[in-house]
C-alpha positions as a Markdown table, in Angstrom:
| # | Residue | x | y | z |
|---|---|---|---|---|
| 1 | Met | 77.6 | 91.1 | 115.1 |
| 2 | Lys | 74.8 | 93.5 | 115.3 |
| 3 | Leu | 75.3 | 97.3 | 114.8 |
| 4 | Lys | 73.9 | 98.0 | 118.2 |
| 5 | Glu | 76.9 | 96.3 | 119.8 |
| 6 | Leu | 79.3 | 99.0 | 118.4 |
| 7 | Arg | 80.0 | 102.0 | 120.5 |
| 8 | Leu | 81.4 | 105.5 | 120.2 |
| 9 | Leu | 82.0 | 105.3 | 116.5 |
| 10 | Asn | 81.2 | 107.4 | 113.5 |
| 11 | Ile | 79.6 | 104.9 | 111.0 |
| 12 | Lys | 78.4 | 104.9 | 107.4 |
| 13 | Ile | 76.0 | 102.1 | 106.6 |
| 14 | Ile | 75.8 | 100.9 | 102.9 |
| 15 | Gln | 73.0 | 98.8 | 101.6 |
| 16 | Asn | 73.1 | 97.6 | 97.9 |
| 17 | Gly | 75.7 | 100.2 | 97.1 |
| 18 | Glu | 73.6 | 103.1 | 98.6 |
| 19 | Ile | 74.3 | 105.0 | 101.8 |
| 20 | Ile | 71.4 | 104.5 | 104.1 |
| 21 | Tyr | 72.9 | 106.1 | 107.3 |
| 22 | Asn | 75.8 | 108.3 | 108.1 |
| 23 | Gly | 76.3 | 109.4 | 111.7 |
| 24 | Thr | 77.2 | 108.0 | 115.1 |
| 25 | Thr | 76.4 | 104.6 | 116.5 |
| 26 | Glu | 74.7 | 106.1 | 119.5 |
| 27 | Glu | 72.1 | 107.8 | 117.2 |
| 28 | Leu | 71.3 | 104.8 | 115.1 |
| 29 | Pro | 67.6 | 104.4 | 114.3 |
| 30 | Glu | 66.0 | 101.5 | 116.0 |
| 31 | Glu | 65.4 | 99.7 | 112.8 |
| 32 | Leu | 69.1 | 99.6 | 112.0 |
| 33 | Lys | 70.4 | 98.5 | 115.4 |
| 34 | Glu | 69.3 | 94.9 | 114.8 |
| 35 | Leu | 71.0 | 94.5 | 111.4 |
| 36 | Glu | 73.9 | 92.1 | 111.0 |
| 37 | Tyr | 76.5 | 93.3 | 108.6 |
| 38 | Lys | 78.3 | 91.3 | 105.9 |
| 39 | Lys | 81.4 | 93.4 | 105.7 |
| 40 | Ile | 82.9 | 96.1 | 108.1 |
| 41 | Tyr | 86.0 | 98.2 | 107.6 |
| 42 | Phe | 87.6 | 101.5 | 108.5 |
| 43 | Glu | 87.8 | 104.4 | 106.1 |
| 44 | Gly | 89.8 | 107.2 | 107.8 |
| 45 | Val | 88.1 | 107.8 | 111.1 |
| 46 | Asn | 84.8 | 106.2 | 110.1 |
| 47 | Val | 83.6 | 102.7 | 110.2 |
| 48 | Ile | 82.0 | 101.5 | 107.0 |
| 49 | Ala | 79.3 | 98.6 | 107.3 |
| 50 | Glu | 77.9 | 97.0 | 104.3 |
| 51 | Phe | 74.8 | 94.8 | 103.9 |
């Protein structure tokens, strides 16, 4: 699933152990919308997506 398919969520995107985005899915930069995640899980009220 691609990140652009997620809606109305706070999301933190982690790539190689480094946070590359922290915000809402509606404000994702275009270059991140097409990424397909390896792992996704909830941490409190946030969704964490890892690549």
